[in-house]
C-alpha positions in Angstrom: 51.0 -9.5 -32.1 51.1 -6.0 -33.7 48.6 -3.3 -32.7 47.1 -1.2 -35.5 44.2 1.2 -36.1 41.7 0.5 -38.8 38.2 1.4 -39.8 35.5 -1.2 -40.5 31.7 -1.3 -41.0 29.4 -3.6 -39.0 25.7 -4.1 -39.4 24.0 -4.6 -36.0 20.5 -4.4 -34.7 19.8 -2.6 -31.4 16.7 -1.8 -29.5 16.7 1.8 -28.6 14.1 3.4 -26.3 13.2 6.9 -27.4 12.6 9.5 -24.7 8.9 9.4 -25.4 8.8 5.6 -25.1 10.7 5.8 -21.9 8.2 8.3 -20.5 5.3 6.1 -21.5 6.8 3.1 -19.7 7.5 5.2 -16.7 3.9 6.6 -16.5 2.5 3.1 -17.1 4.0 1.6 -13.9 3.3 4.6 -11.6 0.7 4.1 -8.9 -2.1 6.7 -8.3 -0.3 8.9 -5.8 3.0 8.9 -7.6 1.4 9.8 -10.9 -0.4 12.8 -9.2 3.0 14.0 -7.8 4.7 13.6 -11.2 2.1 15.5 -13.1 2.1 18.3 -10.5 5.9 18.5 -10.9 5.5 18.7 -14.7 3.0 21.6 -14.3 5.7 23.5 -12.4 8.5 22.8 -14.9 6.7 23.1 -18.2 5.0 26.5 -18.8 3.0 25.2 -21.7 1.0 22.9 -19.5 -1.9 24.1 -17.5 -4.5 22.4 -15.3 -8.1 22.3 -16.3 -10.1 23.5 -13.3 -13.5 24.1 -15.1 -15.7 21.4 -16.4 -14.6 20.4 -19.9 -16.0 17.6 -22.1 -14.0 14.9 -23.7 -14.6 16.3 -27.2 -13.3 19.7 -26.2 -10.2 18.4 -24.6 -9.5 16.1 -27.6 -9.9 19.1 -29.9 -7.5 21.2 -27.9 -4.9 18.4 -28.0 -5.4 18.0 -31.8 -4.9 21.7 -32.3 -1.7 21.6 -30.3 -0.4 18.7 -32.3 -1.2 20.2 -35.7 0.8 23.4 -35.3 3.4 23.8 -38.0 6.7 25.3 -37.2 9.1 26.8 -39.7 11.8 29.3 -39.3 13.9 31.3 -41.8 17.4 30.3 -40.6 16.6 26.8 -39.6 18.3 24.2 -41.8 15.6 21.6 -41.2 11.9 22.5 -40.6 10.4 20.8 -37.6 7.7 19.0 -39.5 9.0 15.7 -38.1 7.3 16.7 -34.9 3.9 16.2 -36.4 4.7 13.2 -38.7 2.0 10.9 -37.3 -1.7 10.5 -38.0 -3.2 12.8 -35.5 -6.8 12.5 -36.7 -6.7 8.7 -36.6 -5.1 8.7 -33.1 -7.7 10.9 -31.4 -10.7 9.8 -33.5 -10.2 6.2 -32.3 -10.1 7.4 -28.7 -13.1 9.6 -29.0 -15.3 7.2 -30.9 -14.5 3.7 -29.5 -17.6 3.8 -27.4 -15.8 3.4 -24.0 -16.0 6.0 -21.3 -12.5 5.8 -19.7 -13.7 8.0 -16.8 -10.7 10.2 -16.5 -12.1 13.3 -18.2 -15.3 13.4 -16.2 -15.0 16.0 -13.3 -15.3 14.4 -9.9 -18.5 14.9 -8.0 -17.1 14.2 -4.6 -16.6 17.3 -2.4 -13.0 17.5 -1.2 -12.6 16.9 2.6 -12.2 19.8 4.9 -8.6 20.9 5.3 -9.2 20.9 9.1 -9.0 17.1 9.0 -5.4 17.3 8.1 -4.2 20.1 10.5 -4.7 18.2 13.8 -1.5 16.8 15.2 -1.7 14.0 17.7 0.4 14.2 20.8 3.2 11.6 20.8 4.4 9.4 23.7 7.4 11.7 24.5 5.2 14.8 24.8 2.6 13.0 26.8 5.1 11.7 29.4 7.0 14.9 29.5 3.8 16.8 30.3 3.2 14.5 33.3 6.8 14.7 34.4 6.6 18.5 34.5 3.4 18.4 36.6 5.1 16.1 39.2 6.4 17.4 42.5 9.8 15.7 42.4 13.0 17.7 42.6 14.8 19.0 39.5 17.5 16.3 39.5 15.0 13.5 39.4 13.1 15.4 36.7 16.3 15.7 34.7 16.9 12.0 34.9 13.3 11.3 34.1 13.5 13.3 31.0 16.5 11.3 29.9 14.6 8.1 30.6 11.7 9.3 28.5 14.0 10.1 25.7 15.3 6.5 25.7 11.9 4.9 25.4 11.0 3.2 22.1 7.7 3.7 20.2 6.1 0.9 22.3 7.0 2.5 25.6 9.9 0.2 26.6 13.2 1.4 28.0 16.0 0.6 25.6 19.0 1.3 27.8 20.1 0.0 31.2 19.9 2.0 34.4 23.7 2.0 34.6 23.9 3.8 31.2 21.4 6.4 32.4 23.4 6.8 35.6 26.7 7.3 33.7 25.1 9.7 31.2 23.4 11.8 33.8 26.3 11.6 36.3 23.8 10.9 39.0 23.2 8.6 41.9 21.7 5.2 41.2 19.1 5.8 43.9 17.8 8.9 42.0 17.9 6.9 38.7 15.7 4.2 40.2 13.4 6.8 41.8 13.0 8.5 38.4 12.2 5.2 36.7 9.6 4.4 39.3 8.1 7.8 38.7 7.9 7.3 34.9 6.4 3.8 35.4 3.6 5.4 37.4 2.5 7.6 34.5 -0.2 7.0 31.9 -0.2 4.8 29.9 0.2 2.0 32.5 3.1 -0.2 31.8 5.3 2.5 30.2 9.0 2.5 31.1 9.2 -1.3 31.5 12.3 -3.1 30.4 10.6 -6.3 29.1 7.2 -7.7 28.5 7.0 -9.4 32.0 7.7 -6.1 33.8 5.2 -4.3 31.6 2.4 -6.8 32.4 3.3 -6.8 36.1 3.0 -3.0 36.2 -0.5 -3.2 34.8 -1.5 -6.0 37.2 -0.3 -3.8 40.1 -2.3 -0.9 38.9 -5.4 -3.2 38.8 -4.8 -4.2 42.4 -4.1 -7.9 41.6 -0.9 -8.2 43.6 -0.2 -11.6 45.0 -2.8 -13.4 42.9 -2.6 -16.2 40.5 -2.6 -13.6 37.7 0.7 -12.2 39.0 2.2 -15.7 39.6 1.4 -16.8 36.0 3.0 -13.7 34.6 6.1 -14.1 36.7 6.7 -17.8 36.1 4.4 -19.4 33.5 4.1 -17.3 30.4 5.8 -20.1 28.4 3.0 -22.5 29.6 0.4 -20.0 28.6 1.8 -19.8 25.1 1.6 -23.6 24.8 -2.0 -23.7 26.2 -1.0 -26.0 29.0 -3.7 -24.8 31.4 -4.1 -28.1 33.2 -0.5 -28.0 34.2 -0.8 -24.5 35.5 -3.8 -25.5 37.5 -2.0 -28.4 39.0 1.0 -26.3 39.9 -1.0 -23.8 41.9 -3.6 -26.3 43.2 -6.6 -24.5 41.6 -9.3 -25.3 39.2 -8.8 -25.0 35.4 -11.7 -22.5 35.4 -9.6 -20.2 37.8 -6.7 -20.4 35.4 -8.9 -19.5 32.5 -10.2 -16.5 34.3 -6.6 -15.4 35.1 -5.8 -15.9 31.4 -8.7 -13.7 30.4 -7.3 -10.9 32.6 -3.8 -11.3 31.1 -5.2 -11.3 27.5 -6.8 -7.9 28.4 -3.5 -6.3 29.3 -1.6 -4.1 26.8 1.8 -5.5 25.7 2.7 -2.3 23.9 1.5 0.6 26.0 3.0 3.3 23.8 1.5 2.3 20.5 -1.7 4.4 21.1 0.5 7.5 21.0 2.4 6.5 17.8 2.6 9.2 15.2 3.2 6.7 12.4 1.3 7.7 9.3 -1.5 5.4 8.0 -1.3 5.1 4.3 -4.7 4.5 2.8 -5.1 2.6 -0.4 -6.5 4.6 -3.3 -7.9 2.3 -6.0 -6.8 3.1 -9.5 -9.8 1.4 -11.0 -13.4 1.0 -9.9 -15.4 -1.9 -11.3 -19.2 -1.7 -10.9 -21.7 -4.5 -11.7 -24.6 -3.3 -13.8 -27.5 -4.9 -15.7 -25.5 -4.8 -18.9 -22.3 -6.2 -17.4 -19.4 -4.6 -15.6 -18.6 -0.9 -15.9 -14.9 0.0 -15.6 -14.1 3.6 -14.3 -10.6 4.8 -14.0 -10.0 6.9 -10.9 -8.9 10.4 -11.7 -9.5 11.9 -8.2 -6.5 14.0 -7.2 -4.8 13.7 -10.6 -4.6 17.1 -12.5 -6.2 17.3 -15.9 -3.7 18.8 -18.3 -3.9 20.7 -21.6 -1.8 23.0 -23.7 -1.9 26.7 -22.8 -3.6 28.7 -25.6 -1.3 31.7 -25.1 1.8 29.8 -26.1 0.1 28.2 -29.0 -0.8 31.7 -30.3 2.7 32.9 -29.6 4.2 30.1 -31.8 1.9 31.0 -34.7 2.7 34.6 -34.6 4.9 36.3 -37.2 7.1 38.2 -34.7 10.7 37.4 -35.6 12.1 39.2 -32.6 11.2 36.3 -30.4 12.8 33.6 -32.5 14.9 32.2 -29.6 11.9 32.2 -27.4 10.0 30.2 -30.0 12.7 27.6 -30.1 12.3 27.2 -26.3 8.5 27.1 -26.5 8.7 24.4 -29.3 10.9 22.3 -27.1 8.5 22.5 -24.3 5.6 21.9 -26.7 7.2 18.6 -27.7 7.6 17.6 -24.1 4.0 18.6 -23.2 2.4 16.8 -26.2 4.6 13.7 -25.5 3.3 13.7 -21.9 -0.3 14.0 -22.9 0.1 11.1 -25.4 1.9 8.9 -22.7 -0.8 9.7 -20.2 -3.5 8.7 -22.6 -1.6 5.5 -23.5 -1.4 4.7 -19.8 -5.2 5.1 -19.3 -6.1 3.1 -22.4 -3.7 0.3 -21.4 -5.0 0.1 -17.9 -8.5 0.0 -19.2 -7.8 -2.8 -21.6 -6.0 -4.9 -19.1 -8.8 -4.4 -16.5 -11.4 -5.3 -19.2 -9.5 -8.6 -19.9 -9.1 -9.4 -16.2 -12.8 -8.9 -15.6 -13.6 -11.3 -18.4 -11.0 -13.9 -17.3 -12.0 -13.8 -13.6 -15.7 -13.3 -14.0 -16.4 -16.0 -11.4 -14.5 -13.9 -8.8 -16.4 -10.7 -9.6 -19.7 -12.5 -9.7 -19.4 -14.7 -6.6 -16.3 -14.0 -4.6 -12.8 -15.3 -3.8 -13.8 -18.9 -3.8 -14.3 -18.8 -7.6 -10.9 -17.4 -8.5 -9.2 -19.3 -11.3 -5.5 -19.8 -11.9 -4.2 -17.0 -14.1 -0.7 -15.8 -15.3 0.6 -12.7 -16.9 1.1 -14.6 -20.1 -2.6 -15.5 -20.3 -3.5 -11.8 -20.4 -0.6 -10.8 -22.6 -1.7 -13.3 -25.3 -5.3 -12.1 -25.3 -4.3 -8.4 -25.6 -1.3 -9.0 -27.9 1.0 -7.3 -25.4 4.3 -8.3 -23.8 4.2 -9.8 -20.3 6.4 -7.0 -19.0 3.7 -4.5 -20.0 1.0 -6.5 -18.1 3.3 -6.6 -15.1 3.9 -2.8 -15.2 0.1 -2.2 -15.4 -0.7 -4.5 -12.5 2.2 -3.7 -10.1 1.4 -1.4 -7.2 -2.1 -0.7 -8.4 -5.5 -1.6 -6.8 -9.0 -2.0 -8.0 -12.3 -1.6 -6.2 -15.3 -4.0 -6.6 -18.3 -5.1 -4.6 -16.0 -7.6 -2.7 -13.6 -4.9 -1.5 -10.3 -3.3 -2.6 -7.7 -5.7 -3.9 -4.3 -5.4 -5.6 -4.3 -6.4 -9.3 -1.7 -9.0 -8.5 -4.4 -10.8 -6.3 -6.1 -11.9 -9.6 -2.9 -13.7 -10.7 -2.3 -16.9 -8.7 -1.1 -20.4 -9.2 -3.5 -23.3 -9.3 -4.1 -26.7 -7.9 -5.2 -29.8 -9.8 -8.9 -30.2 -9.2 -10.3 -32.8 -11.6 -10.6 -31.3 -15.1 -10.9 -27.7 -13.8 -8.2 -25.6 -12.2 -8.7 -23.9 -8.8 -6.6 -21.0 -7.6 -4.4 -21.2 -4.6 -6.0 -18.0 -3.2 -9.4 -19.8 -3.3 -8.0 -22.7 -1.4 -6.5 -20.3 1.2 -9.9 -18.6 1.6 -11.5 -22.0 2.1 -8.9 -23.0 4.8 -9.5 -19.7 6.5 -13.3 -20.2 6.5 -12.9 -23.8 7.9 -10.7 -22.6 10.7 -13.1 -19.7 11.6 -15.9 -22.2 12.0 -14.0 -24.8 14.1 -14.7 -25.5 17.7 -12.2 -23.4 19.7 -12.0 -26.1 22.4 -11.0 -28.7 19.8 -9.3 -26.9 16.8 -8.7 -28.8 13.6 -5.3 -30.2 12.7 -3.8 -29.6 9.3 -4.5 -33.3 8.4 -8.2 -32.9 9.3 -8.4 -29.7 7.2 -6.9 -31.6 4.3 -9.5 -34.3 4.6 -12.3 -31.8 4.7 -11.0 -30.2 1.5 -10.8 -33.6 -0.2 -14.5 -34.1 0.5 -15.0 -30.8 -1.5 -13.1 -32.4 -4.4 -9.8 -30.5 -3.6 -6.8 -32.8 -3.2 -4.2 -31.1 -1.1 -1.4 -32.4 1.1 -1.2 -31.7 4.8 2.1 -29.8 4.4 0.4 -27.6 1.8 -2.3 -26.8 4.2 0.3 -25.9 6.8 2.1 -23.7 4.3 -1.0 -21.8 3.3 -2.0 -21.4 7.0 1.4 -19.9 7.9 1.2 -17.5 4.9 -2.1 -16.2 6.2 -0.7 -15.8 9.7 -3.0 -18.4 11.3 -1.3 -20.1 14.3 -0.9 -23.9 14.6 -3.6 -26.2 16.2 -2.3 -26.1 19.8 -2.0 -22.3 19.7 -5.7 -21.9 18.6 -7.0 -24.0 21.4 -9.4 -22.3 23.8 -11.1 -23.7 26.9 -14.7 -22.5 27.0 -16.6 -22.7 30.2 
């Protein structure tokens, strides 16, 4: 076979995403906090953008954006004028947004007073600092304190020792007697139970601190934690020749102990959910308000708009740079507006489709898929997925992820019922059961059948495990 070079023409179709479309898709799927960070970064990088700090009406902001988009740029030595930059119907685009009768809520200045900065400057002492402070106040000699500091440094976030005493001895090049003395010192510190090597030792340290040595509580911890887990209280009572009531009192003491003594000193950050949308029930229906708290409101800087329109030819190169940044700024404003409008439309459709949930609660959720919403809004399923991923809404029933409204269904006569509704019913049935005689999965299945919901026992078990509810024998409690 001979190799040769030749030219040929081929007609192909390709889907190419323009930079502006890529930016619109990127903004659409951003959660609230990430969007705020992204816009703040754009404010730093693009000098044509500025943040609106004063109160400004929707009409004023739309007018400013229209003025920015309608600037005409022509230069003497430019082969092609840059009229392609404004080849779209600006009036129609913003007129529709300003007159469609819907308040999107993201141009209205927030009325909530920002929290005091003092709330964010306090730093909680961690477990390491707390134990080190107690170690330095102790009267032990310096060698024991040095070993104790090494032990503290090898505790995990729950307060358990993660290395062996032999490893501590070898690392500190110390005598084993001093290592054990240092460990005993650390285990005497607050919080009680810290420095333990396993759960059993942790609980025993706390029992000793309570003065319950040589009691049934200590014996159960030492020998019968596996029987406690299986709720075999009668067997424990028979083993120690005591009444079941005595065993139950001992179990109550054990349940009051702290299995993770170090977690109260954890410095792990708590991430609070910020809803992207708030849905309020009014006399006229439901009002949808997009949350703009913490998100900078952007507009085009007037100084640069005037600079572009000036006749000064000495800043021609500067004008080219400004025009490039102008394109970027206007594209960002359009993408941001597209994000808000799409989220509003999707939320509006979800409120209508899941009206039973918003009116009455989780029990009235209906089966819903991305395709159902996409067909109604004439959008692609991937767009609906981007809008609803990593975003939350607030309503009178609480804060939920948008994905909560999308769930599979079970056959229930002629109407469908969502799996989330069934889970909520199972949870409610278990919460109302007799703790001394918890319901089996089969019994729960029978109770649901009486409500007209046909569901297999194994499906009940599956839903129960997904909700983190233990099995029947683990829920059993003996009530005196």
